[in-house]
C-alpha positions as CSV (number, residue, x, y, z in Angstrom):
1,M,26.9,-70.1,-78.6
2,L,29.0,-70.7,-75.5
3,K,28.0,-73.5,-73.1
4,N,29.1,-74.8,-69.8
5,R,32.3,-76.8,-70.3
6,F,33.2,-77.3,-66.6
7,P,32.7,-80.8,-65.1
8,I,30.1,-80.9,-62.4
9,K,32.8,-81.5,-59.8
10,V,34.1,-78.0,-60.4
11,F,30.7,-76.5,-59.5
12,E,30.4,-78.8,-56.6
13,E,33.8,-77.7,-55.2
14,W,32.9,-74.0,-55.4
15,M,29.5,-74.7,-53.7
16,T,31.0,-76.7,-50.9
17,N,34.2,-74.7,-50.1
18,D,32.5,-71.8,-48.3
19,W,33.4,-69.2,-50.9
20,F,30.5,-66.9,-51.7
21,E,32.2,-63.7,-53.1
22,C,32.1,-62.6,-56.8
23,L,35.8,-62.0,-57.7
24,I,35.0,-58.8,-59.6
25,C,32.6,-56.7,-57.4
26,K,33.4,-58.5,-54.1
27,E,29.7,-58.9,-53.3
28,N,28.2,-62.2,-52.0
29,S,26.2,-64.8,-53.9
30,F,28.0,-65.3,-57.1
31,D,25.8,-67.1,-59.7
32,C,28.1,-68.2,-62.5
33,L,31.5,-69.6,-63.1
34,H,33.5,-67.6,-65.7
35,H,36.2,-69.4,-67.8
36,I,39.2,-67.2,-67.2
37,L,40.8,-68.6,-70.3
38,S,38.4,-69.5,-73.2
39,E,38.3,-69.3,-76.9
40,S,37.5,-65.6,-76.5
41,T,41.0,-64.8,-75.1
42,K,44.1,-64.5,-77.2
43,Y,46.0,-66.5,-74.7
44,F,43.8,-69.6,-75.0
45,I,45.5,-72.9,-75.8
46,P,42.9,-75.7,-76.7
47,G,42.9,-78.8,-74.6
48,N,41.2,-80.8,-71.8
49,H,43.3,-78.8,-69.3
50,N,40.8,-75.9,-69.7
51,K,38.3,-77.9,-67.6
52,S,40.4,-77.3,-64.6
53,I,38.9,-75.7,-61.5
54,L,41.9,-73.2,-61.8
55,N,40.2,-71.9,-64.9
56,S,36.9,-71.2,-63.1
57,C,36.1,-67.9,-61.5
58,P,32.9,-67.2,-59.4
59,L,31.1,-64.1,-60.7
60,H,27.7,-62.4,-60.9
61,N,26.5,-63.3,-64.4
62,D,24.5,-60.2,-65.3
63,K,26.4,-57.6,-63.3
64,C,30.1,-58.7,-63.7
65,H,30.3,-61.4,-66.4
66,L,28.1,-60.6,-69.4
67,Y,29.1,-57.7,-71.6
68,N,32.3,-57.3,-69.6
69,G,34.7,-59.2,-72.0
70,A,36.9,-56.2,-72.7
71,V,37.9,-56.1,-69.0
72,L,37.8,-59.8,-68.3
73,H,40.1,-60.7,-71.2
74,T,42.9,-58.3,-70.5
75,R,46.3,-59.8,-69.5
76,E,46.2,-57.9,-66.2
77,M,42.7,-59.2,-65.2
78,I,43.5,-62.8,-66.4
79,S,46.6,-62.8,-64.1
80,K,44.7,-61.3,-61.2
81,L,41.9,-63.9,-61.5
82,L,44.2,-66.9,-62.0
83,N,46.2,-65.9,-58.9
84,K,43.1,-65.2,-56.8
85,V,41.5,-68.5,-57.7
86,E,44.6,-70.5,-56.9
87,W,45.0,-68.7,-53.6
88,I,41.3,-69.4,-52.6
89,L,41.6,-73.1,-53.5
90,M,44.9,-73.5,-51.6
91,K,43.4,-71.7,-48.6
92,Q,40.5,-74.1,-48.7
93,G,42.8,-77.1,-48.8
94,Y,41.8,-78.2,-52.3
95,Q,43.9,-81.1,-53.6
96,F,45.0,-80.3,-57.2
97,T,44.2,-83.0,-59.8
98,E,46.3,-83.9,-62.9
99,V,44.1,-81.6,-65.0
100,D,44.8,-78.8,-62.6
101,K,48.5,-79.4,-62.7
102,Q,48.5,-79.5,-66.5
103,F,46.5,-76.2,-66.6
104,K,49.0,-74.5,-64.3
105,E,52.0,-75.8,-66.3
106,I,50.5,-74.7,-69.7
107,Y,49.5,-71.2,-68.5
108,N,52.2,-70.7,-65.9
109,K,53.5,-67.4,-67.6
110,L,50.0,-65.9,-67.2
111,Y,50.3,-66.1,-63.4
112,E,53.1,-63.6,-63.5
113,Q,51.9,-60.1,-62.9
């Protein structure tokens, strides 16, 4: 069974940065953070870098996250979400941590569309 693997500071950052939109349906009031890259994706590389906020994606759990793995784990969607999350965080003035920098370096090719 999957469990939350994001540090609490990742949730806190999303809750305080004035972002409310689900990145799939574009409606307000997201209610979960999706791991863009998890053990369920063929591009996953194990390590602490996966706890990065860059790997978190605000979604609606029932409507857009659960039972939507076939779409969420495509190369195209992974790239789209990685780029959107990075853009949002940069726009909000988020300061990238060492874990974030490691994540970006390890998965850099997946940012290319």
